[in-house]
C-alpha positions in Angstrom: -1.2 6.1 28.8 -3.1 3.1 29.7 -2.5 -0.3 27.9 -6.0 -0.4 26.4 -5.7 3.3 25.1 -2.4 2.5 23.5 -3.7 -0.5 21.9 -6.7 1.5 20.5 -4.3 4.1 19.2 -2.2 1.4 17.6 -5.2 -0.1 15.8 -6.3 3.4 14.7 -2.9 4.3 13.4 -2.6 1.1 11.3 -6.3 1.4 10.0 -5.8 5.0 9.1 -2.6 4.4 7.1 -4.2 1.5 5.2 -7.5 3.3 4.5 -5.6 6.3 3.1 -3.4 4.3 0.8 -6.3 2.1 -0.4 -8.6 5.1 -0.8 -6.0 7.1 -2.8 -5.3 3.9 -5.0 -9.1 3.4 -5.7 -9.6 7.1 -6.4 -6.8 7.3 -8.8 -7.9 4.2 -10.5 -11.4 5.6 -10.9 -10.0 8.8 -12.3 -7.8 7.0 -14.7 -10.5 4.7 -15.8 -12.9 7.6 -16.5 -10.2 9.3 -18.3 -9.8 6.3 -20.6 -6.3 5.5 -19.4 -7.2 2.3 -17.5 -9.1 -0.1 -19.8 -12.5 -1.4 -18.9 -12.8 -4.3 -16.2 -11.9 -7.7 -17.7 -9.6 -6.1 -20.4 -5.9 -6.6 -19.8 -4.0 -3.4 -19.0 -0.9 -2.5 -21.0 2.6 -2.7 -19.3 2.6 1.0 -19.4 -0.6 1.3 -17.5 0.4 -1.4 -15.0 3.7 0.5 -14.5 1.8 3.6 -13.6 -0.4 1.7 -11.3 2.8 0.4 -9.6 4.2 3.8 -9.3 1.2 5.5 -7.7 0.3 2.5 -5.4 3.9 2.5 -4.2 3.8 6.4 -3.4 0.5 5.8 -1.7 1.8 2.9 0.2 4.7 5.1 1.5 2.3 7.8 2.4 0.0 5.3 4.3 2.9 3.9 6.4 4.3 7.5 7.1 0.8 8.2 8.4 0.6 5.0 10.4 4.0 5.9 11.9 3.0 9.5 12.6 -0.1 8.4 14.4 1.5 5.5 16.4 1.6 5.9 20.2 5.1 4.3 20.2 7.4 2.4 18.0 6.6 4.2 14.8 8.7 2.0 12.6 7.0 -1.3 13.9 3.5 0.2 13.3 4.6 1.4 9.7 5.8 -2.1 8.8 2.3 -3.6 9.8 0.4 -2.3 6.6 3.5 -3.6 4.8 3.1 -7.1 6.1 -0.6 -7.1 5.4 0.1 -5.8 2.0 2.6 -8.5 1.4 0.1 -11.3 2.3 -2.7 -9.7 0.3 -0.5 -9.4 -2.7 0.5 -13.1 -2.5 -3.1 -14.1 -2.1 -3.9 -11.8 -5.2 -1.0 -13.1 -7.2 -2.1 -16.5 -6.6 -5.7 -16.0 -7.3 -5.0 -14.2 -10.6 -2.0 -16.2 -11.9 -3.8 -18.3 -14.6 -6.2 -15.7 -15.6 -5.3 -13.6 -18.7 -7.7 -10.8 -18.2 -5.5 -9.8 -15.2 -2.4 -9.2 -17.4 1.2 -10.2 -17.1 2.7 -11.9 -14.1 5.3 -9.1 -13.4 2.7 -6.8 -12.0 1.4 -8.9 -9.0 4.9 -10.2 -8.3 6.1 -6.6 -8.1 3.5 -5.7 -5.7 4.5 -8.6 -3.5 8.3 -7.5 -3.8 7.5 -3.7 -3.0 5.1 -4.2 -0.1 7.6 -4.5 2.6 10.3 -1.9 1.3 7.4 0.5 0.7 6.3 0.3 4.3 9.9 0.5 5.5 10.3 3.8 3.5 7.2 5.4 5.0 8.4 4.4 8.5 11.9 5.7 7.7 10.8 8.9 6.3 8.7 9.5 9.4 11.6 8.7 11.6 13.8 11.2 9.8 11.1 13.9 9.9 10.7 13.3 13.6 14.5 13.2 14.3 14.4 9.7 15.7 16.5 7.8 13.4 
């Protein structure tokens, strides 16, 4: 496989995993918002709603990293960790940007997203490795 083809496949693998996990999160948000489970924008969510959001975002993050590892041309765990690293950085920026804004709810939620970003990506990569028989 040529170097440029491998780079393209690496970029594709990472983008595909990110798009899947973000799209599933946004779709679930929209469905729960429409069902009245998630409050209107600008209204703080309850701890229960934030716990639910943490759960499904974590599941979707594992799925996205699994997909990234599956599509990677080589070194699946390294590829799986890239969305986790990006999620870690984005979560830190999000936590900092919303820290003193009450409409975004309690501080535990953005902090938990920061904490879970890397383990979620690792778990997706590890599940792929086990399925592929490479761990």
